[in-house]
C-alpha positions in Angstrom: 62.5 -99.3 -61.4 61.8 -96.0 -63.1 59.9 -95.7 -66.3 60.8 -92.7 -68.5 58.2 -90.7 -70.3 55.1 -92.3 -68.7 51.6 -91.0 -68.8 50.0 -90.7 -65.3 46.3 -90.2 -64.4 45.9 -88.3 -61.1 42.5 -87.9 -59.5 41.9 -84.9 -57.2 44.5 -82.9 -59.1 42.7 -79.6 -58.3 43.9 -79.4 -54.7 45.9 -81.0 -51.9 47.7 -84.3 -52.3 46.5 -84.7 -55.9 47.9 -81.3 -56.8 51.2 -82.1 -55.2 51.4 -85.4 -57.0 50.6 -83.9 -60.4 53.3 -81.2 -60.0 55.8 -83.8 -58.9 55.1 -86.1 -61.8 55.3 -83.3 -64.3 58.6 -82.3 -62.7 59.9 -85.8 -63.5 58.9 -85.3 -67.1 55.8 -87.4 -67.0 52.7 -86.5 -69.0 49.9 -86.0 -66.5 46.1 -86.2 -67.1 44.8 -84.4 -64.0 41.2 -84.8 -63.1 39.2 -82.9 -60.5 35.9 -81.3 -59.7 37.2 -77.7 -59.7 38.1 -76.0 -63.0 39.7 -73.1 -61.2 41.7 -75.5 -59.0 42.9 -77.4 -62.0 44.0 -74.1 -63.6 45.9 -73.3 -60.4 47.6 -76.7 -60.5 48.6 -76.2 -64.1 49.9 -72.7 -63.5 53.6 -72.7 -64.4 53.6 -76.3 -65.7 54.3 -77.0 -69.4 51.0 -77.3 -71.2 52.3 -80.3 -73.2 52.8 -82.2 -69.9 49.6 -81.4 -68.0 46.2 -82.0 -69.4 43.4 -80.9 -66.9 39.9 -82.4 -67.1 36.9 -81.4 -65.0 35.2 -84.6 -63.8 32.5 -85.1 -61.1 31.6 -88.7 -60.5 28.9 -88.0 -57.9 25.7 -90.1 -58.2 22.8 -87.7 -58.9 20.1 -90.3 -59.3 16.7 -89.2 -58.2 14.9 -91.3 -55.7 
């Protein structure tokens, strides 16, 4: 089953498999919210992709609690 025009959230979109998945999804016409730790990596992922289909967001979910 293939859904048309879906929105996809992809973690790790700044490199490797996440980058490849983001590019593949945009190539299918999906809107992709790509999250990753590297702003420059996300810019590289989005290079050449339509801005209306790729929304990059820098996110780091590391636990920085003191103690």
